[in-house]
C-alpha positions as CSV (number, residue, x, y, z in Angstrom):
1,M,8.1,-14.3,15.2
2,K,9.6,-13.4,18.6
3,E,13.1,-12.9,16.4
4,I,11.3,-10.2,14.1
5,L,9.8,-8.2,17.5
6,A,13.0,-8.2,19.0
7,K,14.7,-7.0,15.9
8,V,12.3,-4.0,15.0
9,L,11.1,-3.3,18.2
10,P,13.9,-1.5,20.4
11,F,12.0,-1.5,23.7
12,W,11.9,-5.4,23.2
13,D,14.2,-5.8,26.3
14,E,12.3,-3.7,28.4
15,L,9.3,-5.3,28.6
16,T,8.4,-7.9,31.0
17,E,8.5,-11.6,30.0
18,D,4.5,-11.4,30.6
19,L,4.3,-8.7,28.2
20,K,6.6,-10.3,25.7
21,K,4.4,-13.3,25.5
22,E,1.3,-11.6,25.3
23,V,2.7,-9.4,22.2
24,Q,4.1,-12.4,20.6
25,D,1.0,-14.7,21.1
26,H,-1.1,-12.2,19.7
27,T,0.8,-10.6,16.8
28,I,-0.7,-12.0,13.6
29,E,1.4,-12.5,9.9
30,N,-0.5,-11.8,6.9
31,F,0.9,-12.2,3.2
32,C,-0.5,-9.4,1.2
33,P,0.0,-9.8,-2.4
34,K,1.7,-6.8,-5.1
35,K,-0.8,-4.4,-5.5
36,T,-2.8,-5.0,-2.4
37,T,-4.1,-1.7,-1.0
38,L,-5.1,-1.3,2.8
39,H,-6.8,1.7,4.7
40,F,-6.4,3.1,7.7
41,G,-8.2,6.1,9.7
42,G,-11.3,7.3,10.0
43,G,-11.4,6.1,13.9
44,E,-10.4,2.5,13.0
45,C,-6.9,1.5,14.2
46,A,-5.0,-1.4,12.5
47,G,-2.6,-1.5,15.4
48,V,1.0,-1.4,14.7
49,Q,2.5,-3.0,11.5
50,I,5.8,-4.4,10.8
51,I,7.1,-4.9,7.3
52,R,8.4,-8.2,7.7
53,K,9.5,-8.7,4.0
54,G,8.7,-6.5,0.9
55,Q,8.4,-2.9,-0.1
56,V,5.3,-0.4,0.6
57,R,4.2,2.9,-0.2
58,V,2.2,4.9,2.2
59,F,0.0,7.5,0.8
60,I,-3.0,10.1,0.9
61,T,-5.9,10.0,-1.3
62,S,-7.9,13.3,-2.1
63,H,-11.5,13.5,-2.4
64,G,-11.1,14.0,-6.5
65,G,-9.3,10.6,-6.5
66,G,-5.3,11.6,-6.7
67,D,-3.2,10.5,-4.1
68,I,0.4,11.7,-3.2
69,T,3.4,9.2,-1.6
70,L,3.9,10.2,1.9
71,F,6.9,7.6,2.1
72,R,7.7,3.9,1.3
73,L,8.5,1.0,4.2
74,V,10.8,-1.8,3.3
75,D,11.9,-5.0,5.3
76,G,12.2,-4.3,9.2
77,D,10.1,-0.9,9.0
78,V,7.3,-0.1,11.5
79,S,4.2,1.6,10.5
80,I,3.5,3.3,13.6
81,L,0.9,6.0,12.2
82,S,-1.5,2.7,11.4
83,A,-2.1,3.0,15.5
84,A,-1.8,6.5,15.8
85,C,-5.7,6.8,16.5
86,M,-5.3,4.8,19.6
87,L,-3.9,8.4,20.9
88,N,-6.5,10.7,22.1
89,G,-7.3,13.2,19.6
90,M,-5.3,11.6,16.9
91,D,-6.6,10.2,13.6
92,V,-4.8,10.0,10.3
93,E,-6.3,8.6,7.3
94,L,-3.9,6.8,5.0
95,D,-3.4,4.0,2.6
96,M,-0.6,1.5,2.0
97,E,-0.1,0.1,-1.5
98,M,2.0,-3.1,-1.7
99,E,4.7,-2.7,-4.4
100,T,6.0,-5.8,-4.1
101,D,4.6,-9.0,-2.3
102,C,4.8,-8.4,1.1
103,T,4.6,-10.1,4.4
104,I,3.0,-8.1,7.3
105,C,3.0,-8.5,10.8
106,T,0.3,-6.7,12.7
107,I,0.4,-6.0,16.6
108,P,-3.3,-5.7,17.4
109,K,-4.3,-2.1,19.0
110,A,-5.5,-3.4,22.2
111,I,-2.2,-5.1,22.6
112,Y,-0.1,-2.7,21.7
113,R,-2.5,-0.3,23.9
114,D,-1.9,-2.5,26.8
115,I,2.0,-2.0,26.5
116,Y,1.6,1.5,25.7
117,D,0.3,1.9,29.2
118,K,2.3,0.0,31.2
119,N,5.8,1.0,30.0
120,N,7.5,4.0,29.5
121,A,10.1,2.8,26.9
122,V,7.3,2.0,24.6
123,K,5.4,5.1,25.3
124,E,8.8,7.4,24.3
125,Y,9.4,5.1,21.4
126,T,5.8,5.3,19.7
127,L,5.8,9.2,20.7
128,E,9.2,9.4,19.0
129,M,8.2,7.8,15.9
130,I,5.0,9.8,15.4
131,S,6.8,12.8,15.8
132,E,9.6,11.8,13.4
133,K,7.1,10.5,10.8
134,F,4.8,14.1,11.1
135,S,8.5,15.9,10.5
136,D,9.0,13.7,7.3
137,I,5.3,14.9,6.2
138,M,6.1,18.4,7.2
139,W,9.0,18.3,5.2
140,L,7.3,16.8,2.0
141,L,4.6,19.3,2.5
142,N,7.3,22.0,2.4
143,Q,8.8,20.3,-0.9
144,F,5.4,20.7,-2.8
145,V,4.8,24.0,-1.7
146,F,8.5,25.6,-2.3
147,S,10.1,23.6,-4.6
148,N,9.4,23.2,-8.5
149,V,8.0,19.6,-10.0
150,A,11.2,18.9,-11.8
151,S,13.1,18.9,-8.2
152,R,10.5,16.8,-6.7
153,I,10.6,14.3,-9.6
154,A,14.9,14.2,-9.5
155,S,14.4,13.7,-5.9
156,A,11.7,10.6,-6.6
157,L,14.2,9.3,-8.8
158,L,17.0,9.0,-6.5
159,E,14.5,7.6,-3.8
160,H,14.2,4.6,-5.9
161,R,17.7,4.4,-6.9
162,G,18.4,4.3,-3.3
163,L,15.6,1.9,-2.8
164,S,16.4,-0.9,-5.8
165,G,20.1,-0.4,-5.4
166,K,20.6,0.0,-9.1
167,E,21.4,2.6,-11.5
168,T,18.6,1.2,-13.9
169,I,15.0,1.0,-12.3
170,S,12.3,-0.5,-13.5
171,L,9.7,2.7,-12.8
172,T,6.3,4.2,-14.6
173,H,5.6,7.4,-15.4
174,E,2.5,7.2,-13.3
175,T,4.4,6.1,-10.3
176,L,7.0,9.0,-10.5
177,A,3.8,11.3,-10.7
178,K,2.3,9.9,-7.6
179,D,5.7,10.5,-6.0
180,A,5.9,14.0,-7.1
181,G,2.2,15.3,-7.0
182,T,1.7,16.3,-10.2
183,A,0.2,14.5,-14.0
184,R,1.8,12.0,-15.9
185,E,2.4,14.1,-19.0
186,V,4.0,16.3,-16.9
187,V,6.5,13.5,-15.6
188,T,6.9,12.2,-19.3
189,R,8.1,16.2,-20.3
190,I,10.6,16.5,-17.4
191,L,12.0,12.9,-17.9
192,K,12.7,13.9,-22.0
193,Q,14.2,17.1,-20.4
194,F,16.4,15.3,-18.1
195,Q,17.4,12.8,-20.9
196,K,18.6,15.7,-23.2
197,D,20.5,16.9,-20.3
198,G,22.1,13.7,-20.1
199,L,20.9,13.1,-16.1
200,V,19.0,9.8,-17.5
201,R,18.5,7.3,-20.1
202,L,14.7,6.4,-21.2
203,T,13.9,2.9,-22.1
204,R,10.5,1.1,-22.1
205,G,9.3,0.6,-18.5
206,R,13.1,1.4,-17.4
207,I,15.2,4.6,-16.4
208,E,18.6,4.6,-16.3
209,I,20.4,7.1,-13.7
210,L,23.3,8.8,-15.6
211,D,24.3,11.4,-13.0
212,V,23.3,11.3,-9.6
213,P,25.1,14.8,-8.4
214,G,23.3,16.5,-11.5
215,L,19.9,15.1,-10.2
216,G,20.8,16.3,-6.5
217,R,21.2,19.6,-8.0
218,I,18.2,20.3,-9.3
């Protein structure tokens, strides 16, 4: 546990030995199978979560049941927003879906709050990370307001290509619809147009990226 904490928390060396031991002794490691969904918010704080292994989709859900992808977390990423409600006046409701089998380490709210109150480096890191994530969300909101659906789908395809490191990706139209905030039927229609334009090649359950610059220009 010490190795992963020291690797992913930039303030680790700034903590006293007592605080390091407190965090190390109370951090909980859990295995979450693929498709597991966790909800945070409504005044309940999970604490700070570290993705030790796996890929997680973070999203928000509407009252009607639809959802929109905010961002993804992979090996070594820290989910700071799951602890945001420990800050006065801040409560963020979000969900996390395991897109692969995941191992997640959780620093409980009370423990993180303790080191937050006692160490300025922790406080600076927390505020910086929350600010960064809200900037990402505002950028996403700007995309939904000012960009067209085709552009959002192209961006989502490039993101999945980057995550997988492959030109051919296993991806459903439903997943792309959630990433782009649109209907599955719209995704299907636009992907067919992308294929006609020579940008992608569609096979059952897979999408091959043929023209990265072309997708980037949409």
